[in-house]
C-alpha positions as CSV (number, residue, x, y, z in Angstrom):
1,X,22.9,27.9,-3.0
2,X,23.6,24.7,-4.9
3,X,27.1,23.5,-6.0
4,X,27.9,24.5,-9.6
5,X,28.2,20.9,-10.6
6,X,24.7,19.9,-9.4
7,X,22.7,21.2,-12.3
8,X,24.8,19.6,-15.1
9,X,25.0,16.3,-13.1
10,X,21.2,16.1,-12.9
11,X,20.7,16.9,-16.5
12,X,23.4,14.4,-17.7
13,X,21.6,11.7,-15.6
14,X,18.5,12.4,-17.6
15,X,20.4,11.1,-20.7
16,X,20.8,7.7,-19.0
17,X,17.2,7.5,-18.0
18,X,16.1,8.6,-21.5
19,X,18.2,5.7,-23.1
20,X,16.7,3.2,-20.6
21,X,13.2,4.4,-21.3
22,X,13.6,4.1,-25.0
23,X,15.5,0.8,-25.0
24,X,13.9,-1.2,-22.2
25,X,11.8,-4.0,-23.7
26,X,9.8,-4.4,-20.6
27,X,7.3,-1.5,-20.6
28,X,7.2,-1.3,-16.8
29,X,10.9,-1.0,-16.7
30,X,10.7,1.8,-19.2
31,X,8.0,3.4,-17.1
32,X,10.3,3.2,-14.1
33,X,13.1,4.9,-16.1
34,X,10.7,7.7,-17.0
35,X,9.7,8.0,-13.3
36,X,13.3,8.4,-12.3
37,X,13.8,11.0,-15.0
38,X,10.7,12.9,-13.8
39,X,12.2,13.0,-10.3
40,X,15.4,14.3,-11.8
41,X,13.4,17.0,-13.7
42,X,11.8,18.1,-10.4
43,X,15.2,18.2,-8.7
44,X,16.7,20.2,-11.5
45,X,13.8,22.7,-11.4
46,X,14.2,22.9,-7.6
47,X,17.8,23.9,-8.0
48,X,16.8,26.7,-10.4
49,X,14.0,27.7,-8.1
50,X,16.6,28.5,-5.4
51,X,17.6,31.4,-7.7
52,X,14.1,32.1,-9.0
53,X,11.4,31.4,-6.4
54,X,8.6,31.7,-9.0
55,X,9.8,28.3,-10.3
56,X,8.6,26.6,-7.1
57,X,5.1,26.6,-8.6
58,X,6.5,24.7,-11.6
59,X,8.3,22.3,-9.2
60,X,5.0,21.5,-7.5
61,X,3.1,21.0,-10.8
62,X,5.9,18.9,-12.3
63,X,6.0,16.7,-9.2
64,X,2.2,16.0,-9.5
65,X,2.0,15.6,-13.2
66,X,5.4,14.1,-14.3
67,X,6.3,12.1,-11.2
68,X,2.8,10.9,-10.1
69,X,0.1,11.1,-12.7
70,X,1.9,10.2,-15.9
71,X,3.8,7.2,-14.4
72,X,0.5,6.1,-12.8
73,X,-1.3,6.3,-16.2
74,X,1.6,4.3,-17.8
75,X,1.6,1.7,-15.1
76,X,-2.1,1.1,-15.4
77,X,-1.8,1.0,-19.2
78,X,0.7,-1.9,-19.0
79,X,-1.4,-4.1,-16.8
80,X,-2.6,-6.0,-19.9
81,X,0.9,-6.8,-21.1
82,X,4.3,-5.4,-20.1
83,X,6.3,-6.6,-23.1
84,X,7.0,-4.1,-25.8
85,X,6.1,-5.0,-29.4
86,X,9.3,-5.7,-31.4
87,X,10.9,-2.4,-32.3
88,X,11.7,-1.5,-35.9
89,X,15.4,-0.9,-35.0
90,X,17.7,-3.4,-33.2
91,X,19.5,-2.5,-29.9
92,X,22.9,-1.9,-31.4
93,X,21.7,0.2,-34.3
94,X,19.4,2.1,-31.9
95,X,22.2,2.8,-29.4
96,X,24.4,4.1,-32.3
97,X,21.6,6.4,-33.4
98,X,21.2,7.8,-29.9
99,X,24.9,8.3,-29.4
100,X,25.0,10.2,-32.7
101,X,22.1,12.4,-31.5
102,X,24.0,13.2,-28.4
103,X,27.1,14.1,-30.3
104,X,25.3,16.2,-32.8
105,X,23.4,18.0,-30.0
106,X,26.5,18.9,-28.1
107,X,28.3,20.0,-31.3
108,X,25.4,22.2,-32.3
109,X,24.9,23.8,-28.9
110,X,28.6,24.4,-28.2
111,X,29.0,26.0,-31.7
112,X,26.5,28.6,-30.6
113,X,27.6,28.8,-26.9
114,X,28.2,32.6,-26.7
115,X,24.5,33.4,-27.4
116,X,23.3,30.7,-25.0
117,X,25.6,31.9,-22.2
118,X,24.4,35.4,-22.7
119,X,20.8,34.1,-22.3
120,X,21.7,32.2,-19.2
121,X,23.5,35.0,-17.5
122,X,25.3,34.0,-14.3
123,X,24.6,30.3,-14.7
124,X,27.3,30.2,-17.4
125,X,28.4,26.7,-18.4
126,X,25.4,25.0,-16.9
127,X,23.2,26.6,-19.6
128,X,25.3,25.2,-22.3
129,X,25.3,21.7,-20.8
130,X,21.6,21.8,-20.1
131,X,20.7,23.0,-23.6
132,X,22.7,20.2,-25.1
133,X,21.1,17.7,-22.9
134,X,17.6,19.2,-23.5
135,X,18.1,19.0,-27.2
136,X,19.4,15.4,-27.0
137,X,16.4,14.3,-24.9
138,X,14.0,16.0,-27.3
139,X,15.7,14.2,-30.2
140,X,15.6,10.8,-28.3
141,X,11.9,11.3,-27.6
142,X,11.2,12.1,-31.3
143,X,13.3,9.0,-32.3
144,X,11.3,6.8,-30.0
145,X,8.0,8.1,-31.5
146,X,9.3,7.4,-35.0
147,X,11.1,4.1,-34.5
148,X,9.0,2.2,-32.0
149,X,6.0,0.0,-33.0
150,X,4.5,-0.2,-29.5
151,X,1.9,2.5,-28.8
152,X,2.9,2.8,-25.1
153,X,6.5,3.3,-26.1
154,X,5.3,6.1,-28.4
155,X,3.6,7.8,-25.5
156,X,6.8,7.5,-23.5
157,X,8.6,9.1,-26.4
158,X,6.2,12.0,-26.2
159,X,6.9,12.4,-22.5
160,X,10.7,12.4,-23.2
161,X,10.2,15.0,-25.9
162,X,8.3,17.2,-23.4
163,X,11.1,16.9,-20.8
164,X,13.6,18.0,-23.4
165,X,11.6,21.1,-24.1
166,X,11.2,21.9,-20.4
167,X,14.9,21.4,-19.7
168,X,15.7,23.8,-22.6
169,X,13.1,26.3,-21.5
170,X,14.3,26.6,-17.9
171,X,17.9,26.7,-19.1
172,X,17.3,29.6,-21.5
173,X,15.3,31.7,-19.1
174,X,16.1,30.5,-15.6
175,X,15.6,33.9,-13.9
176,X,12.4,35.1,-15.6
177,X,9.1,34.8,-13.5
178,X,7.2,34.0,-16.8
179,X,9.3,30.8,-17.2
180,X,7.2,29.0,-14.5
181,X,4.0,29.9,-16.3
182,X,5.2,28.7,-19.6
183,X,6.4,25.4,-18.1
184,X,3.1,24.7,-16.3
185,X,1.1,25.7,-19.4
186,X,3.1,23.2,-21.6
187,X,2.5,20.1,-19.5
188,X,1.1,17.3,-21.7
189,X,-0.5,15.2,-19.0
190,X,-4.0,15.5,-20.5
191,X,-2.6,14.5,-23.9
192,X,-0.9,11.5,-22.4
193,X,-4.1,10.4,-20.6
194,X,-6.1,10.6,-23.9
195,X,-3.4,8.7,-25.8
196,X,-3.4,6.0,-23.3
197,X,-7.2,5.7,-23.5
198,X,-6.6,5.1,-27.3
199,X,-3.9,2.6,-26.5
200,X,-6.3,0.7,-24.3
201,X,-8.8,0.5,-27.1
202,X,-6.0,-0.8,-29.4
203,X,-5.2,-3.6,-26.9
204,X,-8.9,-4.5,-26.6
205,X,-9.3,-4.7,-30.3
206,X,-6.0,-6.5,-31.3
207,X,-4.8,-8.1,-28.0
208,X,-1.5,-6.0,-28.0
209,X,-0.3,-2.5,-28.6
210,X,1.7,-3.0,-31.8
211,X,0.8,0.1,-33.9
212,X,1.6,-1.9,-37.1
213,X,-1.6,-3.9,-36.4
214,X,-3.6,-0.7,-37.1
215,X,-3.1,-1.4,-40.8
216,X,-5.6,-4.2,-40.4
217,X,-8.4,-1.6,-39.9
218,X,-8.1,-0.8,-43.6
219,X,-9.1,-4.4,-44.5
C-alpha cells in the first residue's frame, strides 16, 4: 500500500511539467517535459492499480503510448527545427494566465468537494487534489492549443489535455474495473500521429511550423 501523500505529490508534479511543456521555447525541451509527465501519469496509475488490479492494463498501455510512442513521434517531428514559432502571449502574461487557471480549478473543485469525496470513497483528500490538478492540466492543454502558433506545441497541448482527462477519470472512479477500459479507449496516440503527419507537411510547405502561415494558403 502506498503512502497517502504519494498520489497528491505525483499529481502536483504534473502541474510543473505541464507549465514546462507549454512555456519551453525549445520544442525538444517541451517534449522532454511531456515525457516526464507521461512517466508521472504511469506512476500515478500504478499507485491506483495497487487498489484496483484492473488498472494494471491501463498502466501498461499508458507506458507504451504516452511514455514511448508519443514522445518518439514528437522527437521525430522536431528534427527539422526545434525552436518554437513565437507564441501569441508573452511569458509573464502566460504564466499569470496559468496561475489563474490553477487557482480557479482548485476553487471550483474544493467548492464541490463533498460530492467528489463521495465518488472517491476511501481515497478521500487525494480525490479532491487529483481532480483539481486534472482540471488544471486540462485547462493548460486547452490554453496551449488556443494561444500557441506552433503546430507541434498545439499537439503537445492536446496531449496535456488528454492527461488532464485521464487524471480526472482515474480519480473519480479509482476502484471500478471499467475505469481501465475507458482509459485505454480514450488514448489519442493515433490522433497525435496523424496530426504530426500534417505538421510535417506544413514544414515541408512553409519551412517552419507556424500555424499563422496557413493563411497564405488562401492567397
